[in-house]
C-alpha positions as CSV (number, residue, x, y, z in Angstrom):
1,M,86.2,114.9,107.9
2,I,88.7,116.6,109.7
3,Q,88.9,120.3,108.6
4,V,92.7,121.0,107.9
5,T,93.9,124.6,107.5
6,Y,96.9,125.6,106.1
7,R,97.7,129.7,104.9
8,D,94.7,130.3,103.2
9,Q,94.0,126.9,101.5
10,T,91.7,124.1,103.4
11,W,91.2,120.5,103.1
12,E,88.7,117.9,104.3
13,V,90.3,114.3,105.1
14,P,88.4,111.3,105.9
15,G,89.6,110.1,109.7
16,P,91.0,107.9,111.4
17,I,94.1,109.1,110.3
18,V,97.8,110.1,112.0
19,V,98.8,113.6,111.8
20,R,102.1,113.0,109.6
21,D,100.0,110.8,107.1
22,L,97.4,113.4,107.0
23,I,99.9,116.3,106.2
24,E,101.3,114.1,103.5
25,R,97.7,113.4,102.0
26,V,97.6,117.3,101.6
27,G,100.9,117.5,99.5
28,L,102.6,119.0,102.6
29,T,106.3,117.7,104.1
30,P,105.9,116.9,107.8
31,A,109.4,118.5,108.5
32,T,107.8,121.9,107.7
33,V,104.7,122.4,109.3
34,L,103.6,122.1,112.7
35,A,100.3,120.7,113.5
36,V,97.8,122.6,116.0
37,R,94.7,121.2,117.8
38,Q,92.6,123.7,119.4
39,G,95.7,126.1,120.6
40,Q,97.8,122.9,121.3
41,L,100.7,121.4,119.2
42,V,99.9,117.8,117.8
43,L,102.5,115.5,117.7
44,D,102.7,114.0,114.4
45,S,102.1,110.7,116.0
46,V,98.5,111.4,117.3
47,V,95.4,110.0,115.4
48,L,92.8,112.3,114.8
49,E,89.0,111.3,114.5
50,D,86.2,112.9,112.1
51,D,84.7,116.3,113.1
52,E,88.7,117.7,114.6
53,A,89.7,120.6,112.9
54,I,93.7,120.9,112.6
55,R,95.6,124.2,111.9
56,L,99.1,123.3,109.7
57,I,101.9,126.3,110.6
58,A,104.9,126.5,108.6
59,V,108.4,126.2,110.0
60,I,110.6,129.4,109.8
61,T,114.4,128.5,110.2
62,G,116.6,131.5,109.8
63,G,120.1,132.2,111.1
């Protein structure tokens, strides 16, 4: 299982899965979050495997 953390929520999602699909599976919109693995930004086309941990960070915009 892939451990997914976003703010104060945590999910476990079975892998392998593409980052974009993982984000949608936990109920978020891919355009509103960034995925980070081991301190590095992960593109939404990357395939994640079981036993990985991903942190999702909200994209903040303003003007």
